[in-house]
N, C-alpha and C positions, 0 to 999 in steps of 0.2 A: 504494500500500500504506500502510495506517495502522498505526502502532505505538502501542499503548495506553501512556500514561505510567506507569500503575500496574504493568504487566507489566515495563516497562523498569526501573523502580525496584527491583522485586523481584529481577530478574536481577542488577542491579548490587550490591544488598545481599548476595545469595548469593555472588557472586564475591568480594566483599571479605571476607566471613566465611570462605570457603574459603582465600583467600590468608593471612588472619590465622592460621587454625588450622594451616596447613602451616608457616608461619614460626615460630609459637610452639612447635610440636613440635621443630623443629630447634634453636631457641634453648634450650629446656628440656633437651634431650638433651646439650647442651654442659655443663650443670651437674651431670648425673647420671653418676657413674662406672659404666662398663659392667662389672659383675661377672658371674660365670657365671649367677647367678639372673636378672639383668636381661637377659642375652643369651637365655636360655631363653624369657623372656616376649616379647621382641621377635621371636623365631623363631616363636612361636605366633600372632602378630598377623594375618598374611595369611589363615590358615585361619579365625580368629575373625571377621574382617570378612566373608569369603565366607559363612559360616554366618549371620551377622547379617543379611545381605542376602536370603538365600534362605529361611531358616527361617520367618519370619512368613507369607510367601505359601504355603509348603508346609503350615503348620499350619492355614491357612484353606481347605485343599482345592484349591489351585492345582496341578494335575497336572504342568504344565510346570516349575514351581519345584521340586516334589518330585523329579521326574526329574533336574533339574539338580543338586540336592543329592546325590542318589544317584550321579550321574556324577562329581561332584567327589570324593566319598568313595572311589569305586573308583579313579579316576585317581591320587589321593594315595597309596592303598595300593600300587598297581602301580608308580608311578614315584617317589614321594617328592618330587615337584615341585609347589610351589604354583602355578606358572605352568600346568602341565599340568592341574591341578584347575580353575583359572579357565577355561581354554580349553574343557575338557570340559563344564563347567557351562553356559557360554555357548552352545556348539554344540548341546547337547541341548535346552536351554530354547528357544533361537531356532528350532531345527528343529521342535520341537513346536508352537510358536506359529505358524510358517509353515504347518503342517498343520491349524491351527485348533483345537488342543487348549487 
């Protein structure tokens, strides 16, 4: 098996960038007081990230992404759980992908 050095370098750079971003977030939050407003913002982040991942595909006509977005919305409304929304979105989108949609 041959590993392309460019691919390996890209994976390494992405891994380092991810590690930096995660640690920088933890370090930055140590400096920011968690007021009620900041708490509300932090509580909205999981949903915002989920929509940011699904919405572009849905906007470009990807039916599986659109169905996943709808499933996440319904799951959030029914359960109030971000985890349930993520699981529902993944299950619906993956199921539709497996069916060839």
